[in-house]
C-alpha positions in Angstrom: -62.5 43.3 10.0 -61.2 40.5 12.1 -63.8 38.2 10.6 -62.8 39.1 7.0 -59.1 38.4 7.8 -59.9 35.0 9.3 -61.8 34.0 6.1 -58.9 34.9 3.8 -56.1 33.4 5.7 -57.2 29.7 5.8 -58.0 29.8 2.1 -54.6 31.1 1.2 -53.0 28.4 3.4 -54.8 25.6 1.7 -53.7 26.7 -1.7 -49.9 26.6 -1.0 -48.6 26.1 2.5 -44.9 26.5 1.4 -45.0 30.0 0.0 -46.8 33.3 0.0 -48.6 34.1 -3.2 -48.7 37.7 -4.6 -52.5 37.8 -4.0 -52.0 36.9 -0.3 -49.4 39.6 0.2 -51.7 42.1 -1.5 -54.7 41.2 0.7 -52.5 41.5 3.8 -51.3 45.0 2.8 -54.9 46.0 2.0 -56.0 44.8 5.4 -53.2 46.9 7.0 -54.3 50.0 5.2 -57.9 49.4 6.1 -57.1 48.8 9.7 -55.1 52.0 9.9 -58.1 53.8 8.6 -60.2 52.3 11.4 -57.5 53.3 14.0 -56.8 49.5 14.7 -53.3 49.4 13.2 -51.7 49.7 16.6 -53.2 46.3 17.5 -53.0 44.3 14.3 -49.7 45.4 12.8 -47.5 43.2 15.0 -49.8 40.2 14.3 -49.5 40.5 10.5 -45.7 41.1 10.7 -45.3 37.9 12.7 -47.5 36.0 10.2 -45.5 37.2 7.2 -42.2 36.2 9.0 -43.6 32.7 9.7 -44.5 32.1 6.0 -41.0 33.3 4.8 -39.2 31.0 7.4 -41.4 28.0 6.4 -40.7 28.6 2.7 -36.9 28.7 3.2 -37.0 25.6 5.5 -38.9 23.5 2.9 -36.7 24.6 0.0 -33.6 23.6 2.0 -34.9 20.1 2.8 -36.1 19.4 -0.8 -34.1 16.5 -2.4 -31.9 17.3 -5.5 -33.1 16.3 -8.9 -30.2 14.0 -9.6 -30.6 11.5 -6.8 -30.9 8.4 -9.0 -27.2 7.8 -9.7 -26.8 10.1 -12.7 -24.4 12.8 -13.5 -26.0 16.2 -13.7 -24.2 18.4 -16.2 -25.0 22.0 -17.1 -24.0 22.8 -20.6 -23.7 26.4 -21.5 -21.3 26.1 -24.5 -21.4 28.1 -27.7 -21.3 25.4 -30.3 -21.7 27.6 -33.4 -19.7 30.4 -34.7 -22.4 33.0 -33.9 -21.9 32.2 -30.2 -25.6 31.7 -29.5 -25.9 30.3 -26.0 -26.7 26.6 -26.3 -29.6 26.7 -23.9 -31.3 29.6 -25.7 -30.5 28.2 -29.2 -32.4 24.9 -28.6 -35.2 26.5 -26.6 -34.9 23.9 -23.9 -33.1 23.2 -20.7 -29.4 22.2 -21.2 -29.5 19.9 -18.2 -28.4 16.4 -19.4 -28.7 13.3 -17.2 -26.1 10.7 -18.0 -26.1 7.2 -16.4 -23.0 6.1 -14.5 -23.2 2.5 -15.9 -22.3 1.9 -19.5 -25.0 -0.7 -20.3 -25.3 -4.5 -20.8 -23.3 -5.0 -23.9 -20.5 -6.9 -22.1 -17.5 -8.1 -24.0 -19.0 -6.9 -27.3 -17.6 -3.4 -26.7 -14.1 -4.8 -26.1 -13.5 -7.3 -28.8 -14.4 -7.8 -32.5 -15.8 -11.2 -33.3 -14.4 -11.1 -36.8 -10.9 -10.2 -35.9 -9.7 -13.7 -35.4 -10.3 -14.4 -39.1 -7.8 -11.8 -40.3 -4.1 -11.3 -40.0 -1.3 -9.3 -41.6 0.5 -10.9 -44.5 3.3 -8.8 -46.1 5.6 -11.5 -47.5 6.8 -10.8 -51.1 6.0 -12.8 -54.1 8.2 -14.9 -56.3 8.6 -12.2 -58.9 9.7 -9.5 -56.5 13.4 -8.8 -57.1 15.8 -8.6 -54.2 17.3 -5.2 -53.6 20.9 -6.4 -54.3 19.9 -7.5 -57.7 18.5 -4.2 -58.8 20.3 -1.5 -56.9 22.5 0.8 -58.9 25.6 1.3 -56.7 26.0 4.9 -58.0 22.5 6.1 -57.0 21.8 7.5 -53.6 18.4 8.8 -52.3 18.1 11.1 -49.3 14.8 12.4 -47.9 13.9 15.1 -45.4 10.7 14.2 -43.5 8.1 16.7 -42.5 5.8 17.3 -39.4 5.5 15.4 -36.2 6.5 11.9 -35.4 3.8 10.0 -37.2 3.8 12.2 -40.3 7.5 11.6 -40.4 6.9 7.9 -40.1 4.8 7.9 -43.3 7.6 9.6 -45.1 10.2 7.1 -43.9 8.0 4.2 -44.9 7.3 5.7 -48.4 11.0 6.5 -48.8 11.8 2.8 -48.6 9.5 2.1 -51.5 10.7 5.1 -53.5 14.3 3.9 -53.1 13.3 0.5 -54.4 11.5 1.9 -57.4 14.5 4.2 -58.2 17.0 1.3 -57.8 18.9 3.5 -55.3 20.6 3.1 -52.0 18.6 4.8 -49.3 20.5 7.0 -46.8 19.0 7.0 -43.3 16.2 9.7 -43.4 16.7 13.2 -42.0 14.0 14.2 -39.5 12.2 17.5 -39.5 13.7 19.8 -36.9 12.0 23.0 -38.0 8.3 22.2 -37.5 5.9 23.5 -34.9 7.3 21.1 -32.2 11.0 22.2 -32.7 12.2 18.7 -31.8 16.0 18.3 -32.5 15.9 14.5 -32.4 17.5 12.6 -35.3 16.6 9.1 -36.6 18.8 7.2 -34.3 17.3 9.0 -31.2 13.9 7.5 -32.0 14.3 4.4 -34.1 16.6 1.4 -33.9 18.9 2.1 -36.9 20.7 -1.2 -37.0 17.4 -3.1 -36.9 16.0 -0.9 -39.7 19.0 -1.5 -42.0 19.3 -5.3 -41.3 15.6 -6.0 -41.7 15.3 -4.3 -45.0 18.6 -5.6 -46.3 16.9 -8.0 -48.8 14.7 -5.3 -50.2 16.6 -2.0 -50.1 20.2 -1.2 -49.5 20.3 1.3 -46.5 23.3 3.2 -45.3 23.8 5.5 -42.3 25.4 8.3 -44.3 26.7 9.2 -47.7 30.0 7.5 -48.6 32.9 9.4 -50.0 34.3 8.7 -53.5 38.1 9.0 -53.9 38.1 10.9 -50.6 35.6 13.4 -51.9 32.2 14.1 -50.3 29.1 13.7 -52.3 26.7 16.7 -52.5 23.1 15.9 -53.0 20.8 17.8 -55.5 17.8 19.1 -53.6 14.3 19.0 -55.1 10.7 18.4 -54.2 8.3 16.1 -56.0 4.5 16.4 -56.1 2.3 14.6 -53.6 0.8 11.3 -54.6 3.6 10.6 -57.1 3.3 7.2 -58.6 6.0 4.9 -60.2 5.8 6.7 -63.6 6.1 10.1 -61.8 9.3 9.0 -60.0 10.6 7.6 -63.3 10.1 10.8 -65.2 11.1 13.3 -62.5 13.7 11.7 -60.3 15.5 9.1 -62.4 17.0 11.7 -64.8 18.3 13.6 -61.8 19.9 10.5 -60.3 21.6 9.7 -63.6 23.1 13.2 -63.8 23.7 14.1 -60.2 24.0 10.6 -58.6 22.7 11.9 -55.3 19.2 13.4 -54.9 17.6 14.8 -51.7 13.8 15.0 -51.7 12.6 17.6 -49.2 9.4 17.9 -47.3 8.8 14.2 -47.9 5.3 13.5 -46.6 2.7 11.7 -48.6 4.9 12.0 -51.7 4.0 8.5 -52.8 0.8 7.4 -54.5 -1.9 5.7 -52.4 -2.4 3.0 -55.0 0.6 0.9 -56.0 1.3 -2.6 -57.2 0.6 -5.2 -54.5 4.3 -6.1 -54.0 5.2 -2.5 -53.4 2.3 -2.1 -51.0 3.6 -5.2 -49.1 7.1 -3.6 -49.0 5.4 -0.5 -47.4 4.0 -2.8 -44.7 7.3 -4.5 -44.1 8.9 -1.2 -43.6 6.2 0.3 -41.4 5.1 -2.7 -39.2 8.4 -4.6 -39.0 11.5 -2.5 -39.9 10.6 0.7 -38.0 11.2 -0.1 -34.4 11.7 2.3 -31.5 15.0 2.5 -29.6 15.4 0.3 -26.5 14.9 3.2 -24.0 11.6 4.2 -25.6 10.4 0.6 -25.9 11.3 -0.2 -22.3 9.6 2.9 -20.9 6.6 2.2 -23.1 6.4 -1.3 -21.7 6.4 0.1 -18.1 3.5 2.4 -18.9 1.5 -0.5 -20.4 2.2 -2.7 -17.4 1.0 0.0 -15.0 -2.2 0.4 -16.9 -2.7 -3.3 -16.8 -2.1 -3.2 -13.0 -5.0 -0.8 -12.7 -7.4 -2.7 -14.9 -7.4 -5.8 -17.1 -8.8 -3.7 -19.9 -8.3 0.0 -20.8 -9.2 2.5 -23.5 -6.5 4.7 -25.0 -7.8 8.0 -26.2 -5.8 10.2 -28.6 -7.6 13.4 -27.6 -5.7 15.8 -29.9 -7.2 18.9 -28.4 -4.0 21.0 -28.3 -3.9 24.6 -29.5 -2.0 23.8 -32.7 -4.6 21.2 -33.7 -7.5 23.5 -33.0 -5.9 26.3 -34.9 -5.2 24.1 -37.9 -8.7 22.8 -38.0 -10.1 26.3 -38.4 -13.0 25.4 -36.0 -14.5 27.3 -33.2 -15.1 25.8 -29.7 -17.0 28.4 -27.8 -14.2 30.3 -26.2 -15.2 33.8 -27.4 -12.9 36.5 -28.7 -10.0 35.2 -26.5 -10.1 31.8 -28.3 -10.3 33.5 -31.7 -7.3 35.7 -31.1 -5.1 33.0 -29.7 -5.9 30.4 -32.4 -5.6 33.0 -35.2 -2.2 33.9 -34.0 -1.1 30.2 -34.2 -2.7 29.8 -37.7 -0.3 32.5 -39.0 2.5 30.0 -38.7 1.1 28.1 -41.7 1.5 30.5 -44.6 -0.5 28.4 -47.0 -3.4 27.8 -44.6 -6.6 29.4 -45.9 -9.3 31.0 -43.7 -12.2 28.6 -43.2 -15.8 28.9 -42.0 -15.9 27.3 -38.6 -19.6 26.5 -39.0 -19.1 24.8 -42.3 -16.1 22.8 -41.1 -18.2 21.5 -38.2 -21.2 20.6 -40.4 -18.8 18.6 -42.6 -17.4 16.7 -39.7 -13.9 18.2 -39.9 -13.8 19.5 -36.3 -12.5 17.4 -33.4 -15.0 16.6 -30.7 -14.5 18.4 -27.4 -13.4 16.2 -24.4 -17.0 16.6 -23.1 -18.4 15.2 -26.4 -15.9 12.4 -26.5 -17.0 11.3 -23.0 -20.7 11.4 -23.9 -20.0 9.3 -27.1 -18.1 6.7 -25.1 -20.8 6.4 -22.5 -23.5 6.1 -25.2 -21.4 3.3 -26.8 -21.6 1.3 -23.5 -18.4 2.2 -21.5 -19.2 2.9 -17.8 -17.5 5.2 -15.3 -15.5 2.2 -14.0 -13.5 2.1 -17.3 -9.9 3.2 -17.1 -8.8 5.7 -19.8 -5.3 6.5 -20.9 -5.2 9.9 -22.6 -2.5 10.5 -25.1 -2.3 14.2 -25.5 -0.1 17.3 -25.2 -1.2 20.3 -23.3 -5.0 20.5 -23.7 -6.3 23.9 -24.8 -8.2 25.3 -21.9 -6.5 23.0 -19.4 -8.5 21.4 -16.5 -11.6 23.4 -17.3 -11.8 21.7 -20.7 -11.1 18.3 -19.3 -13.5 18.5 -16.3 -16.6 17.0 -18.0 -14.6 14.1 -19.4 -13.1 13.4 -16.0 -16.5 13.5 -14.4 -17.8 10.8 -16.8 -14.6 8.8 -16.5 -12.8 9.4 -13.2 -10.2 6.7 -13.8 -8.3 9.1 -16.0 -4.6 8.5 -16.7 -1.7 9.9 -18.7 2.0 9.1 -18.9 2.6 12.0 -16.5 0.2 10.5 -13.9 1.5 6.9 -14.1 5.2 7.6 -14.4 7.5 9.8 -12.3 9.2 13.0 -13.5 12.5 11.2 -13.2 11.4 8.4 -15.4 10.1 10.7 -18.1 13.1 13.1 -17.9 15.1 11.5 -20.7 12.1 12.0 -23.0 10.3 15.1 -21.7 12.1 17.7 -23.7 11.5 15.9 -27.0 8.0 15.9 -28.4 8.6 13.0 -30.8 10.0 10.7 -28.0 7.0 11.6 -25.8 4.7 10.9 -28.8 6.4 7.5 -29.3 5.6 6.5 -25.7 1.9 7.4 -26.3 2.1 5.4 -29.5 3.1 2.3 -27.7 0.5 2.6 -24.9 -2.3 3.3 -27.5 -1.2 0.4 -29.7 -1.4 -2.0 -26.7 -4.8 -0.8 -25.6 -7.9 -3.0 -25.8 -9.8 -0.1 -27.5 -8.2 2.8 -29.2 -10.3 6.0 -29.7 -9.1 8.8 -32.0 -10.6 12.3 -31.9 -9.4 13.3 -35.4 -8.2 11.7 -38.5 -4.6 12.9 -38.2 -1.3 11.1 -38.8 -1.2 9.2 -35.4 -4.8 8.1 -35.8 -4.1 6.8 -39.3 -0.9 5.0 -38.4 -2.4 3.4 -35.4 -5.6 2.4 -37.2 -3.6 0.7 -39.9 -1.4 -1.0 -37.4 -4.3 -2.3 -35.4 -6.0 -3.6 -38.6 -2.8 -5.3 -39.7 -2.3 -7.1 -36.4 -5.8 -8.5 -36.1 -8.4 -5.7 -36.2 -8.3 -4.6 -32.6 -11.2 -2.2 -31.8 -10.5 1.3 -33.1 -13.2 3.9 -32.7 -13.3 7.0 -34.9 -16.1 9.5 -34.2 -18.5 10.0 -37.1 -18.3 13.7 -36.5 -20.4 14.7 -39.4 -23.5 12.9 -38.0 -22.7 13.4 -34.3 -22.6 17.1 -34.8 -26.3 17.4 -35.2 -26.9 14.9 -32.4 -24.8 16.9 -29.9 -26.6 20.1 -31.0 -30.0 18.7 -30.3 -29.2 16.7 -27.2 -31.2 19.0 -24.9 -34.4 18.0 -26.8 -34.1 14.2 -26.2 -33.8 11.6 -23.5 -30.6 9.9 -22.8 -31.9 6.7 -24.4 -32.7 8.5 -27.6 -29.3 10.2 -27.6 -27.4 6.9 -26.9 -29.4 5.1 -29.6 -28.5 7.9 -32.1 -24.8 7.7 -31.2 -24.7 3.9 -31.7 -26.5 4.2 -35.0 -24.2 6.9 -36.4 -21.0 5.0 -35.3 -21.8 1.9 -37.4 -18.9 1.7 -39.8 -16.6 3.7 -37.6 -15.6 1.1 -35.0 -12.6 -0.5 -36.7 -14.3 -3.7 -37.9 -13.2 -5.6 -41.1 -14.8 -4.4 -44.4 -16.0 -1.1 -43.0 -14.5 0.8 -45.9 -14.0 0.1 -49.5 -10.5 -0.9 -50.6 -8.5 2.1 -51.7 -10.9 4.7 -50.2 -8.8 5.4 -47.1 -5.1 6.3 -47.0 -3.0 3.1 -47.3 -1.3 3.8 -44.0 -4.8 3.8 -42.4 -6.2 0.7 -44.2 -3.4 -1.5 -45.6 -5.8 -3.8 -47.3 -3.2 -5.3 -49.6 -1.3 -6.6 -46.5 -4.3 -8.2 -44.7 -5.4 -11.8 -45.3 -8.5 -13.6 -44.3 -8.4 -17.1 -42.6 -10.1 -20.1 -44.0 -9.7 -23.9 -43.7 -7.7 -24.4 -40.5 -6.5 -20.8 -40.1 -4.9 -20.5 -43.6 -5.8 -17.5 -45.6 -7.7 -17.4 -48.8 -5.1 -15.0 -50.3 -2.2 -17.2 -49.4 -3.9 -20.3 -50.8 -4.5 -18.6 -54.2 -0.9 -17.4 -54.4 0.9 -20.3 -52.8 2.7 -21.2 -56.0 3.8 -17.6 -56.3 5.1 -17.1 -52.8 8.8 -17.9 -52.2 10.2 -18.6 -48.8 9.9 -15.4 -46.7 13.3 -14.2 -45.7 12.2 -11.2 -43.7 8.8 -11.5 -42.0 9.4 -11.9 -38.2 7.8 -14.9 -36.5 5.3 -13.7 -33.9 2.9 -15.2 -31.5 0.6 -12.7 -29.9 -1.4 -13.2 -26.7 -5.2 -13.0 -27.0 -5.0 -9.5 -25.5 -2.1 -7.6 -27.0 1.1 -7.8 -28.9 3.5 -7.5 -26.0 4.6 -11.2 -26.1 5.8 -12.0 -29.6 8.2 -14.4 -31.2 10.9 -13.0 -33.3 12.4 -15.4 -35.8 14.2 -14.1 -38.8 14.4 -16.3 -41.9 17.0 -16.4 -44.6 17.3 -17.9 -48.0 20.7 -16.6 -48.8 22.3 -19.3 -50.9 25.7 -18.4 -49.5 24.6 -19.4 -46.0 22.8 -22.7 -45.7 23.5 -23.4 -42.1 21.1 -23.0 -39.2 21.6 -20.6 -36.4 19.6 -19.3 -33.5 17.7 -16.1 -33.1 16.4 -14.6 -29.9 12.8 -14.7 -29.3 11.8 -11.3 -28.1 8.8 -9.5 -26.9 7.7 -6.4 -28.7 9.6 -4.4 -26.1 12.8 -6.2 -26.7 12.9 -8.6 -23.7 14.6 -11.9 -24.4 12.4 -15.0 -23.6 14.1 -18.0 -25.2 15.9 -19.1 -28.3 14.8 -21.2 -31.3 16.6 -22.5 -34.3 16.0 -20.5 -37.4 14.2 -22.1 -40.3 13.3 -21.3 -43.8 9.9 -21.3 -45.4 7.0 -19.0 -45.6 3.8 -18.5 -43.5 2.1 -21.4 -45.1 4.6 -23.7 -43.4 3.1 -23.0 -40.0 0.0 -24.7 -38.6 -0.7 -21.5 -36.8 -0.5 -18.7 -39.3 -0.2 -16.1 -36.6 3.3 -17.3 -35.9 4.3 -15.4 -39.1 3.7 -11.9 -37.9 4.8 -9.5 -35.2 4.9 -5.9 -34.4 8.0 -3.8 -33.6 6.9 -0.2 -32.9 
């Protein structure tokens, strides 16, 4: 018996010294039974018990000392998310491990991911043509137009911009727009709380007559006639629907005024849109000064930074009709929010995701950015309200990009106190920081994304990344079946055409606010644009566009120089040169002339958010 045991034990030890196989345990038990039958158990049982104990101790010790899998400077994420509406576990669905190894470094692309080589050949050009009538010459003094905006800050901004054009087409005086106080955000701010009213009125004075409130006639107040016009209403639509009302009622108020103007208009009207949006609409001094502080603090942390409009709040997720893997709790909560929109139809979450209509999760945004070449040392400013799911939702993004900032993290509560109770003013601060960023990333195609994308195109095509969610959806779904290199290559391929480069989309395909192609000119021959050269004989001296000189990095340092061709005033005077945030730098004499008068065409343009 002893001889048999000695033959089995060494063979088992040679097979696997770190653990006990099932066969070995069986043989040991058989030996014990056999020994007991031979009345030898009283001698061998302690020996076998000690032997089993030694093997178990050795196995535990070796397992403890074994090195982890992720010891080559990679992040080791475990994904167990339900990406589809049927809530199939991600790991089980793809039939593979959900462990995903992500490199810390972004890659070797260098400056290519921070700048667009073609941007230097484009600039905004919104000056009016020779045939465009001044507002004073065409405004009927007995017509007044009021509008009530709709939605959040940037949706309201589209309405204000379009209202300027509508007033011009209707030969009416525009009353300072009324902001939406009844929407989801319940912000009670009025126009003057957010925008510089006097600047708005003065800047547009040659195009549209703007007043702060309705006047009285013979001591009597005017009462507006309320109505609503269809979306995408063109010039003929306004002529047939609104002009008869103005002739009869004198004062008309257009309610829920968002996207009530056609996307395609005559070039001069489109340029008026640009003058209103990119020059006349400027935030109040307190907002601009706080925004400037936030930008400066981001620059102190890093020379370059990404601004991410995450848009992963509960209202956005509810409105999208998508599902993000939170089970019945998520479904109940988002469905309750969806009830606030009476006209919102029930949608198929799976179909919405396949069609690219769902925002990416913070985790997916982080993986996309890493695949595009941004390493963990990059600083990210996140513009967002309260993220649905809180820190648990943000954790994967913060693991990929630990230099994670927001206005709340780089400003004190005391500094934010004047703005904190007003969603539109907080959104305005985010707008400024995002606009000044080296790279702007949007996670949905909402109003802020469109307004910033258009602005960044107008002021020189600064990199603006929009996820190609329709193509990335399948890539994220199959990521467990591919290497990181394959995944990253797929992301870069799918993002071609979604990086904010010139000529990425066909003219007229996007919303005009997102792609103001009629207001963007291309440089040629010593930095003068092709469009300006062709129309030089048709361009009269520009009496509104603000002179601006931008630094190579952002629009913070700009020159403000108003021009005037008013025949009643032929004398020169001085105008403060200001930065975008309203800080005086120096003074220069005013001069007449249009953009083609300058050797550096960029001096003709500036931004005033």
